[in-house]
C-alpha positions as CSV (number, residue, x, y, z in Angstrom):
1,X,-3.9,-2.2,-16.9
2,X,-4.2,1.5,-17.3
3,X,-6.8,3.7,-15.7
4,X,-8.8,6.9,-16.5
5,X,-11.3,8.7,-14.4
6,X,-13.7,11.0,-16.3
7,X,-15.2,13.3,-13.7
8,X,-18.2,15.4,-14.7
9,X,-18.2,18.1,-12.0
10,X,-21.6,18.6,-10.4
11,X,-23.3,16.3,-13.0
12,X,-25.7,14.7,-10.5
13,X,-29.0,16.5,-9.8
14,X,-32.6,16.1,-8.6
15,X,-35.8,15.5,-10.5
16,X,-36.8,18.6,-12.5
17,X,-40.4,19.4,-13.6
18,X,-39.5,20.6,-17.0
19,X,-37.9,17.2,-17.7
20,X,-41.0,15.4,-16.6
21,X,-39.6,14.6,-13.2
22,X,-36.3,13.3,-14.6
23,X,-32.8,14.6,-13.6
24,X,-30.7,16.2,-16.3
25,X,-28.6,13.0,-16.4
26,X,-31.8,11.0,-17.0
27,X,-33.1,13.4,-19.6
28,X,-29.9,13.7,-21.5
29,X,-29.0,11.5,-24.5
30,X,-26.1,9.5,-23.2
31,X,-25.6,6.4,-25.3
32,X,-21.9,6.1,-24.4
33,X,-22.4,6.4,-20.6
34,X,-25.3,3.9,-20.9
35,X,-23.1,1.5,-22.9
36,X,-20.3,1.7,-20.3
37,X,-22.8,1.1,-17.5
38,X,-24.4,-1.8,-19.4
39,X,-21.0,-3.4,-20.0
40,X,-19.5,-2.5,-16.6
41,X,-20.6,-2.2,-13.0
42,X,-22.2,0.7,-11.2
43,X,-22.9,2.0,-7.7
44,X,-23.3,5.1,-5.7
45,X,-20.6,6.9,-3.7
46,X,-20.5,9.1,-0.7
47,X,-17.8,11.7,-1.5
48,X,-18.4,14.1,1.4
49,X,-17.5,12.9,4.8
50,X,-19.8,13.9,7.7
51,X,-19.1,17.3,9.0
52,X,-17.5,18.6,5.8
53,X,-19.0,21.2,3.4
54,X,-19.8,19.6,0.0
55,X,-17.2,21.5,-1.9
56,X,-15.4,20.3,-5.0
57,X,-12.1,20.4,-3.0
58,X,-13.5,17.9,-0.4
59,X,-15.3,15.7,-3.0
60,X,-12.4,15.4,-5.4
61,X,-9.9,14.6,-2.7
62,X,-12.3,11.8,-1.6
63,X,-12.7,10.5,-5.1
64,X,-8.9,10.2,-5.4
65,X,-8.8,8.2,-2.2
66,X,-7.6,10.7,0.4
67,X,-8.7,10.9,4.0
68,X,-10.2,14.4,3.9
69,X,-10.0,14.9,7.7
70,X,-6.3,14.1,7.6
71,X,-5.2,16.2,4.6
72,X,-7.7,19.0,3.9
73,X,-6.3,22.5,4.3
74,X,-8.7,24.6,2.3
75,X,-9.3,25.3,-1.3
76,X,-6.8,28.2,-1.5
77,X,-3.8,26.1,-0.6
78,X,-4.6,23.5,-3.3
79,X,-5.1,26.2,-6.0
80,X,-1.8,27.8,-5.0
81,X,0.0,24.5,-5.9
82,X,-1.5,24.7,-9.4
83,X,-0.5,28.4,-9.8
84,X,3.1,27.7,-8.6
85,X,2.6,29.9,-5.6
86,X,4.4,28.6,-2.5
87,X,2.9,28.6,0.9
88,X,5.5,29.2,3.6
89,X,5.1,28.4,7.4
90,X,3.0,31.1,9.0
91,X,1.1,31.9,5.8
92,X,-2.6,31.2,5.0
93,X,-4.1,30.8,1.6
94,X,-7.7,31.4,0.5
95,X,-9.7,31.1,-2.7
96,X,-10.5,34.7,-3.7
97,X,-13.5,35.1,-6.0
98,X,-14.3,38.2,-8.0
99,X,-18.1,38.4,-7.5
100,X,-21.0,40.7,-8.5
101,X,-23.0,42.4,-5.8
102,X,-26.2,44.2,-6.7
103,X,-28.3,46.2,-4.3
104,X,-26.3,44.9,-1.4
105,X,-26.9,41.2,-2.4
106,X,-24.7,38.6,-3.9
107,X,-25.9,38.4,-7.5
108,X,-23.5,35.7,-8.6
109,X,-20.2,34.1,-7.6
110,X,-18.5,34.6,-10.9
111,X,-18.9,38.3,-11.9
112,X,-20.7,37.1,-14.9
113,X,-17.9,34.6,-15.8
114,X,-15.5,37.5,-16.2
115,X,-12.7,36.9,-18.8
116,X,-9.2,36.0,-17.7
117,X,-7.8,39.2,-19.2
118,X,-10.2,41.5,-17.4
119,X,-9.9,39.6,-14.1
120,X,-6.1,39.6,-14.2
121,X,-6.0,43.4,-14.6
122,X,-8.4,43.8,-11.7
123,X,-6.4,41.5,-9.4
124,X,-3.2,43.4,-10.3
125,X,-5.0,46.6,-9.5
126,X,-6.1,45.3,-6.1
127,X,-2.5,44.1,-5.4
128,X,-1.2,47.5,-6.1
129,X,-3.8,49.2,-3.8
130,X,-4.3,46.6,-1.0
131,X,-1.2,44.4,-1.2
132,X,1.6,44.8,1.4
133,X,4.1,42.8,3.3
134,X,1.4,40.6,4.7
135,X,-1.3,40.6,2.0
136,X,-0.8,39.3,-1.5
137,X,-3.3,38.7,-4.4
138,X,-2.5,36.3,-7.2
139,X,-4.4,36.1,-10.5
140,X,-6.0,32.8,-11.5
141,X,-8.6,31.9,-14.1
142,X,-11.8,33.9,-14.8
143,X,-13.3,34.7,-11.3
144,X,-11.1,32.3,-9.4
145,X,-8.1,33.9,-7.7
146,X,-5.8,33.5,-4.7
147,X,-5.3,35.6,-1.5
148,X,-2.4,34.9,0.8
149,X,-2.0,36.4,4.2
150,X,1.0,36.1,6.6
151,X,0.4,35.5,10.3
152,X,-3.3,34.7,9.8
153,X,-5.4,32.2,11.7
154,X,-7.5,29.8,9.6
155,X,-10.2,29.2,12.3
156,X,-12.8,31.2,10.3
157,X,-16.4,30.7,9.2
158,X,-16.3,31.6,5.5
159,X,-19.3,31.3,3.2
160,X,-18.7,30.1,-0.4
161,X,-20.4,32.7,-2.6
162,X,-21.9,30.1,-4.9
163,X,-23.9,28.8,-1.9
164,X,-25.7,32.1,-1.2
165,X,-26.9,33.9,-4.4
166,X,-29.4,36.5,-3.5
167,X,-28.2,36.9,0.1
168,X,-27.2,40.2,1.7
169,X,-23.4,40.1,1.6
170,X,-23.2,41.7,5.1
171,X,-25.0,38.7,6.5
172,X,-22.4,36.3,5.3
173,X,-19.1,38.0,5.9
174,X,-16.2,36.3,7.6
175,X,-16.6,35.3,11.2
176,X,-13.9,34.0,13.6
177,X,-14.6,30.7,15.2
178,X,-12.3,31.4,18.2
179,X,-10.9,34.6,19.7
180,X,-7.4,34.1,18.2
181,X,-8.8,34.4,14.7
182,X,-10.8,37.7,15.3
183,X,-8.1,39.9,13.9
184,X,-7.8,37.8,10.8
185,X,-11.6,38.0,10.2
186,X,-11.5,41.7,10.7
187,X,-8.6,42.0,8.2
188,X,-10.4,40.0,5.5
189,X,-13.7,41.8,6.0
190,X,-11.9,45.1,5.7
191,X,-10.3,43.9,2.4
192,X,-13.8,43.0,1.1
193,X,-15.1,46.5,1.8
194,X,-12.1,48.3,0.5
195,X,-12.2,46.2,-2.7
196,X,-15.8,47.3,-3.3
197,X,-14.8,51.0,-3.1
198,X,-11.8,50.4,-5.5
199,X,-13.6,48.2,-8.0
200,X,-16.8,50.3,-8.3
201,X,-15.3,52.9,-10.6
202,X,-12.6,50.8,-12.3
203,X,-12.7,51.3,-16.1
204,X,-13.2,47.6,-16.7
205,X,-16.3,47.5,-14.6
206,X,-17.6,50.7,-16.1
207,X,-17.2,49.1,-19.6
208,X,-18.8,45.9,-18.5
209,X,-21.9,47.6,-17.2
210,X,-22.1,49.7,-20.4
211,X,-22.1,46.4,-22.3
212,X,-24.9,45.0,-20.1
213,X,-22.5,42.6,-18.2
214,X,-22.2,42.1,-14.5
215,X,-19.4,44.1,-12.9
216,X,-16.7,42.4,-10.8
217,X,-17.3,44.8,-7.9
218,X,-16.1,42.8,-4.9
219,X,-13.7,40.2,-3.8
220,X,-14.9,37.3,-1.7
221,X,-12.2,35.2,0.1
222,X,-13.1,31.8,1.5
223,X,-11.8,28.3,2.3
224,X,-8.7,29.2,4.3
225,X,-5.9,26.9,5.1
226,X,-2.2,26.3,5.4
227,X,0.1,24.1,3.3
228,X,-1.4,20.5,3.1
229,X,0.6,17.3,3.7
230,X,-0.4,14.7,1.1
231,X,1.4,11.6,0.0
232,X,1.4,11.0,-3.8
233,X,-1.1,8.5,-5.2
234,X,1.9,6.4,-6.5
235,X,2.9,5.8,-2.9
236,X,-0.6,5.2,-1.6
237,X,-1.9,3.0,-4.3
238,X,1.1,1.6,-6.2
239,X,0.2,3.1,-9.5
240,X,2.8,4.4,-12.0
241,X,3.0,7.9,-13.5
242,X,-0.2,9.9,-13.8
243,X,-1.6,13.2,-15.1
244,X,-4.4,15.5,-14.2
245,X,-6.3,17.4,-17.0
246,X,-8.6,20.3,-15.9
247,X,-9.5,23.9,-16.7
248,X,-9.5,24.9,-13.0
249,X,-6.7,25.6,-10.6
250,X,-8.3,23.7,-7.8
251,X,-8.3,20.3,-9.5
252,X,-4.8,20.9,-11.0
253,X,-3.6,21.8,-7.5
254,X,-5.1,18.6,-6.0
255,X,-3.3,16.7,-8.8
256,X,0.1,18.4,-8.0
257,X,-0.1,17.3,-4.3
258,X,-1.3,13.8,-5.4
259,X,1.8,13.4,-7.6
260,X,0.0,13.9,-10.9
261,X,1.5,16.0,-13.7
262,X,-0.9,18.9,-14.8
263,X,-1.6,19.0,-18.5
264,X,-2.8,22.4,-19.7
265,X,-5.2,22.4,-22.7
266,X,-5.6,25.5,-24.9
267,X,-9.2,26.6,-24.9
268,X,-10.2,24.8,-21.7
269,X,-12.6,27.3,-20.1
270,X,-14.5,25.3,-17.4
271,X,-17.7,26.2,-19.1
272,X,-20.0,24.6,-21.7
273,X,-17.8,26.1,-24.5
274,X,-14.7,24.4,-23.2
275,X,-12.4,22.6,-25.6
276,X,-13.8,19.1,-25.2
277,X,-11.9,17.7,-28.2
278,X,-8.6,19.1,-26.9
279,X,-9.1,17.7,-23.4
280,X,-10.0,14.2,-24.6
281,X,-7.1,14.1,-27.0
282,X,-4.8,15.2,-24.2
283,X,-6.1,12.3,-22.1
284,X,-5.6,9.8,-25.0
285,X,-2.1,11.0,-25.5
286,X,-1.4,10.8,-21.8
287,X,-2.5,7.2,-21.6
288,X,0.3,6.2,-24.0
289,X,3.0,7.1,-21.5
290,X,1.2,7.1,-18.1
291,X,-0.7,4.6,-16.1
292,X,-3.4,6.9,-14.6
293,X,-5.3,9.9,-16.0
294,X,-7.7,12.1,-14.1
295,X,-9.8,14.0,-16.6
296,X,-12.0,16.7,-15.0
297,X,-14.8,18.5,-16.9
298,X,-16.3,21.5,-15.0
299,X,-19.1,22.5,-17.3
300,X,-22.1,20.8,-15.7
301,X,-21.2,22.3,-12.3
302,X,-21.3,25.8,-13.6
303,X,-24.6,25.2,-15.4
304,X,-26.0,23.9,-12.1
305,X,-24.8,27.1,-10.3
306,X,-26.6,29.1,-12.9
307,X,-29.8,27.1,-12.4
308,X,-29.9,26.4,-16.1
309,X,-31.3,22.9,-16.5
310,X,-31.3,22.9,-20.3
311,X,-27.6,24.0,-20.3
312,X,-26.8,21.3,-17.8
313,X,-28.4,18.7,-19.9
314,X,-26.4,19.9,-22.9
315,X,-23.1,19.8,-21.0
316,X,-23.8,16.1,-20.1
317,X,-24.6,15.3,-23.7
318,X,-21.4,17.0,-24.8
319,X,-19.4,15.0,-22.2
320,X,-21.0,11.8,-23.6
321,X,-20.6,12.6,-27.3
322,X,-17.4,14.7,-27.4
323,X,-15.4,13.0,-24.6
324,X,-16.5,9.5,-23.8
325,X,-17.2,8.3,-27.3
326,X,-13.8,9.3,-28.8
327,X,-12.1,8.1,-25.6
328,X,-13.7,4.7,-25.9
329,X,-12.9,4.4,-29.6
330,X,-9.2,5.3,-28.9
331,X,-8.7,2.8,-26.0
332,X,-10.0,0.0,-28.1
333,X,-7.0,0.4,-30.3
334,X,-4.4,0.5,-27.5
335,X,-2.1,-2.3,-26.8
336,X,-2.8,-2.3,-23.0
337,X,-6.3,-2.6,-21.6
338,X,-7.7,0.6,-20.0
339,X,-10.3,0.7,-17.2
340,X,-12.7,3.7,-17.3
341,X,-14.6,5.3,-14.4
342,X,-17.3,8.0,-14.9
343,X,-18.8,9.9,-12.0
344,X,-19.5,13.4,-10.6
345,X,-17.8,14.7,-7.5
346,X,-21.1,15.9,-6.0
347,X,-24.6,17.0,-7.1
348,X,-25.2,20.6,-8.1
349,X,-29.0,20.7,-8.3
350,X,-30.3,23.4,-10.6
351,X,-33.1,24.1,-8.2
352,X,-30.7,25.0,-5.4
353,X,-27.8,26.4,-7.5
354,X,-25.3,25.0,-5.0
355,X,-23.7,21.7,-4.0
356,X,-25.2,19.0,-1.9
357,X,-23.6,16.1,-0.1
358,X,-25.9,13.4,-1.5
359,X,-24.2,10.2,-2.9
360,X,-23.3,10.3,-6.6
361,X,-23.6,7.6,-9.2
362,X,-20.5,6.0,-10.6
363,X,-19.7,3.4,-13.2
364,X,-16.5,1.3,-13.7
365,X,-15.9,-0.3,-17.0
366,X,-13.0,-2.8,-16.9
367,X,-12.3,-4.9,-19.9
368,X,-13.0,-8.6,-19.2
369,X,-15.1,-8.1,-16.1
370,X,-18.7,-9.3,-16.0
371,X,-21.4,-6.7,-16.1
372,X,-23.9,-6.4,-13.3
373,X,-27.1,-6.1,-15.4
374,X,-27.8,-2.4,-15.0
375,X,-28.8,-1.1,-18.4
376,X,-28.2,2.7,-18.1
377,X,-26.3,5.3,-16.1
378,X,-28.2,7.7,-13.8
379,X,-28.7,8.5,-10.2
380,X,-31.5,6.0,-9.7
381,X,-30.1,3.2,-11.9
382,X,-26.7,3.4,-10.2
383,X,-28.4,2.7,-6.8
384,X,-29.3,-0.8,-8.2
385,X,-25.7,-1.6,-9.1
386,X,-23.6,-4.4,-7.7
387,X,-21.2,-2.0,-6.0
388,X,-24.0,-0.8,-3.8
389,X,-23.1,2.3,-1.8
390,X,-19.4,3.0,-1.2
391,X,-17.8,5.8,0.8
392,X,-14.6,7.8,0.3
393,X,-11.5,5.7,-0.6
394,X,-13.5,2.6,-1.2
395,X,-14.1,3.8,-4.7
396,X,-10.5,4.3,-5.7
397,X,-9.5,0.9,-4.2
398,X,-12.2,-0.8,-6.3
399,X,-11.3,1.1,-9.4
400,X,-7.5,0.4,-9.2
401,X,-7.9,-3.4,-8.6
402,X,-5.7,-5.3,-10.9
């Protein structure tokens, strides 16, 4: 048996008035998801342990079967692994967004989904102006970058910018959670304020504003941590070789620590215009030589953060038509049976524009297994499935059953 997880990031939601009280998942046309649910088994899954923020880093670690309390060291350290940036003893890594601030408030977490080329130039500029023996900036993808600080203390209260659109940025700057971390908090807040002065008149931002685009006029570091200690999935669950396919460094970094080989797909953007066909073909190719594939699709999460319900519905339909349909057709022709799981990592409700920790629906289609009678895939239907409600690693243990 081979295994593939197709994860639609942030795909779950809440009832929306414009859809007649349906969620985007219920409103979308998803014949392939419904087919897999109808011929498989479904349930709901708690992916966010009590006391943890419902971030993608926490939820995806949970989906892959890790004890979050034991291994979690922040988003930055995971993304560093994907970027090939080492974290040495005494160093702290943080996700570092480029964001847009307008009238003193956080307008969005993505600087208008700034391009890779523009962002890389801005990060290089900040490194030249603010980098030193203890502070280093590394370019990532679009608005997602990395900040590494030597001698820093991770005991900080940092607010993810996608959680607080419309909030006065001064109200959500970094705070120390113990006195030993106060100097670290002061350093990071100083970097934020200095970045705003430097970025305000950068030619890239002047051009973006002239074109009616949001400027990338501030950094926003968050999710601090040291180097994590994670056992590979092969050791934990006895699977063979595996790969991770994603457009974002966070998921690829989790994959690296989990012993999965990252596969980079040209044109994978993390948005609704991502290269769906390229990603699913990469997954199909990977199944020929690997036992496990983790295929991550970011688009629905970004639509939820934008509060765009119609776009979120479209991304779900794209995942169904452009990923799951060709994937199913391909695995029917393979010599070895393939189990398929489909689920989000967390909800990203359009009305809130941020993540919640509510349980998410999942389906497992395993050739030869009896179905459980649920006829479609959605938040409400999954709650009636034979798996009931699972938590954390219970999902991966069910999925990887021989």
